[in-house]
C-alpha positions in Angstrom: 0.0 0.0 0.0 1.4 3.4 -1.0 1.9 6.0 1.7 0.1 9.3 1.2 0.6 12.7 2.7 -1.1 13.0 6.0 0.0 16.5 7.0 2.2 19.3 5.7 4.1 22.0 7.7 5.9 24.8 5.9 8.6 26.5 8.0 8.7 30.1 9.0 11.7 32.4 9.5 12.8 33.1 13.1 15.9 33.5 15.2 17.4 31.4 17.9 20.7 31.1 19.8 22.6 34.4 19.9 20.7 35.6 16.8 20.9 32.8 14.2 18.4 33.3 11.4 16.7 29.9 10.6 13.6 28.3 9.3 11.6 26.6 12.1 9.5 23.8 10.8 8.5 21.5 13.6 8.1 22.3 17.3 5.7 21.9 20.3 2.6 22.1 18.1 3.6 19.1 16.0 4.7 16.6 18.7 1.9 14.1 18.3 1.9 14.0 14.5 5.7 13.8 13.9 6.5 11.6 17.0 9.4 10.9 17.7 10.8 13.9 15.9 10.2 16.9 18.2 11.9 19.8 16.3 13.2 20.5 12.9 15.1 23.7 12.1 16.5 24.4 8.7 19.5 26.6 7.9 19.9 28.2 4.5 21.9 31.4 4.0 24.4 33.0 1.8 25.0 35.7 4.4 27.4 34.8 7.3 25.8 37.6 9.4 22.7 35.4 9.6 24.4 32.7 11.6 28.0 33.4 12.8 26.8 34.4 16.3 26.0 30.7 16.8 24.5 29.0 19.7 26.4 29.7 23.0 26.6 27.2 25.8 23.2 25.8 26.7 21.9 22.6 28.4 19.9 19.7 27.1 18.3 16.6 28.7 16.0 13.9 27.5 16.7 14.1 23.7 19.1 13.5 20.9 20.1 16.4 18.5 21.1 15.4 15.0 22.7 18.1 12.9 23.2 17.6 9.1 25.4 20.3 7.5 25.2 19.8 3.8 27.0 23.0 3.0 29.1 25.0 5.5 30.5 24.1 8.9 29.5 23.5 12.5 31.8 23.3 15.5 30.6 21.5 18.6 32.0 21.8 22.1 30.5 20.1 25.2 30.8 19.4 28.9 32.2 15.9 28.2 35.3 17.5 26.7 34.3 16.9 23.1 35.3 19.4 20.4 34.7 18.6 16.8 33.9 20.3 13.5 31.7 18.9 10.7 31.1 20.3 7.2 29.9 19.8 3.7 27.8 16.7 4.0 28.5 15.5 7.5 26.5 14.8 10.6 26.7 15.6 14.4 24.8 13.2 16.6 24.5 14.2 20.3 22.7 12.2 22.9 21.9 14.6 25.7 20.5 11.8 28.0 20.9 12.7 31.7 22.3 16.1 30.9 24.9 17.9 28.7 25.9 21.5 28.1 27.2 22.4 24.7 27.7 25.1 22.2 27.5 25.2 18.4 29.5 27.7 16.4 28.8 28.3 12.7 31.9 29.7 10.9 31.4 31.9 7.9 31.2 30.0 4.6 29.9 30.5 1.0 26.6 29.0 2.0 25.2 27.4 5.2 22.6 24.7 4.3 21.4 22.0 6.6 19.0 20.8 9.2 18.9 20.1 12.9 16.5 17.5 14.2 15.5 16.8 17.8 14.9 13.1 18.3 13.0 12.2 21.4 14.4 9.6 23.8 12.1 6.8 25.1 11.1 7.3 28.8 13.3 4.4 29.8 16.3 6.0 28.2 15.8 9.7 29.2 18.6 9.5 31.7 21.2 7.5 29.8 24.8 8.7 29.7 25.3 11.6 27.4 27.4 11.0 24.3 28.7 12.7 21.2 29.4 11.2 17.8 30.1 12.6 14.4 29.4 10.9 11.1 32.1 12.0 8.6 31.9 11.7 4.8 34.1 8.6 4.8 31.3 6.8 6.7 28.4 8.0 4.6 27.6 5.9 1.6 26.4 7.6 -1.6 24.1 5.3 -3.6 23.6 6.0 -7.2 20.0 6.3 -8.4 18.6 6.7 -11.9 19.0 10.4 -12.3 20.0 11.1 -8.8 21.7 9.8 -5.6 20.9 8.8 -2.0 23.3 9.7 0.8 22.8 7.2 3.7 23.2 9.4 6.8 22.0 6.7 9.3 20.3 3.4 9.4 19.7 1.1 6.4 18.7 1.3 2.8 18.3 -2.0 1.0 21.5 -3.9 1.5 23.5 -0.8 2.6 24.1 0.0 6.3 25.1 3.3 7.9 25.5 4.7 11.4 23.1 3.0 13.8 21.0 4.8 16.3 21.3 3.4 19.8 17.8 4.0 21.3 15.3 4.2 18.4 15.5 2.7 14.9 16.2 5.5 12.5 16.7 5.6 8.8 17.9 9.0 7.6 18.5 9.6 3.9 19.4 12.7 1.8 17.9 12.1 -1.6 18.9 14.1 -4.7 16.7 14.0 -7.7 17.3 15.6 -11.1 14.3 17.3 -12.7 11.3 14.9 -13.0 13.3 12.0 -11.7 11.6 9.8 -9.1 12.3 7.1 -6.5 10.0 4.6 -4.8 11.2 3.6 -1.3 10.0 0.4 0.4 9.1 1.0 4.0 8.1 -1.0 7.1 4.4 -0.5 7.6 4.6 0.4 11.3 7.3 3.1 11.0 6.6 6.8 11.4 8.0 8.6 8.3 8.6 12.2 7.7 10.0 13.9 4.5 11.5 17.4 4.3 12.1 19.4 1.1 15.5 20.9 1.8 15.8 22.4 -1.7 13.3 22.6 -4.5 9.8 21.3 -4.7 8.8 17.6 -4.7 5.8 15.5 -5.7 5.0 13.0 -2.9 2.4 10.4 -3.6 1.0 12.7 -6.3 0.9 15.9 -4.2 3.1 18.9 -4.9 5.1 19.9 -1.8 6.8 23.3 -1.5 10.4 23.9 -0.5 11.2 23.9 3.3 8.1 21.8 4.0 7.8 18.7 6.3 5.3 16.1 5.4 4.1 13.3 7.7 3.1 10.2 5.7 0.2 7.8 6.3 1.1 4.1 7.1 2.0 1.8 4.2 4.8 -0.2 2.7 6.2 2.3 0.0 6.3 5.9 -0.9 7.0 7.6 -4.2 9.0 10.8 -4.3 9.5 12.8 -7.5 11.2 16.0 -8.4 9.2 18.7 -10.3 10.7 20.3 -13.4 13.7 21.4 -11.2 16.3 19.7 -9.0 15.0 18.5 -5.6 16.8 17.6 -2.4 14.6 15.7 0.0 15.4 14.4 3.5 13.7 11.1 4.5 13.4 10.2 8.2 11.9 6.9 9.4 11.6 5.9 13.0 9.3 4.3 15.6 6.5 6.3 17.2 6.9 6.5 21.0 3.3 7.5 21.9 4.5 8.7 25.3 3.6 11.9 27.2 5.9 14.8 26.5 6.8 17.6 29.0 8.9 20.2 27.0 10.5 23.2 28.5 13.0 25.1 26.3 16.1 22.8 25.7 14.8 20.0 28.0 12.2 17.3 27.1 11.0 14.9 29.7 7.8 12.8 30.2 6.2 14.5 33.2 6.0 18.0 34.6 7.7 16.8 37.7 10.7 15.5 35.8 10.9 18.8 33.9 10.8 20.8 37.1 13.5 18.5 38.6 15.7 19.2 35.6 15.4 23.0 36.0 15.9 22.6 39.8 19.1 20.6 39.0 20.3 23.5 36.8 19.6 26.1 39.5 21.5 24.0 42.1 24.4 23.3 39.9 23.8 19.5 39.8 22.4 19.2 36.3 25.4 17.4 34.8 25.7 13.8 36.0 28.8 13.2 34.0 31.3 16.0 33.2 34.9 17.0 32.9 36.5 20.4 33.0 36.4 22.2 29.7 
């Protein structure tokens, strides 16, 4: 059965961090529909003044942040002592778990183009040890399609395997389609699947989808994605719906109001970080 478009959300321009201009697509109003994806921010700018102020040190708990920088660079530094830079097609995957403090700097480049996702952690894993991983280009397979390509950022595609998510099954593809080219992707019927048009418009299950738009798909075992008369770059994200309560406060996402209050109390008391080193 072919998956259809269940819901569309087109992003809006806003600012976050120290004044980073971005397109916010998913957030607190879309939790139930896009579960387990909590947030989706898209970056697309030719002007370094839009983003070089970056995201100064800030806390997270209860989520994973997955940053895909297709063009440009992002430098990460955190309370575990990690410091790393990705760029031009690479991924940063941070598990906040029980608590982490980090910063993200965005150096000037010809173009900044990418996406950050917030992936919810299951209730049983909210307080796992924090961790940072990067997925560099050498680890990302590029699979040739007819009139396009698929970059396997995480998970599996057919017989190919990429970086494996530790807490939720996650297939993450960056699909490039030349004008009017198409791809049909086989899917597990019970998976929650979202698409995002990073560049250009796409036709999904026969419906025209504008650029910078997320679509949630109905259940089924395949989806057809087609470019319009121009090039399209579409992100495909497949995971497992948690169907758990969400208590969200700024950079912290827990399951109950009590857990959320405890997290902010920990911050106030200086005991937020359960694992840390000097940095």
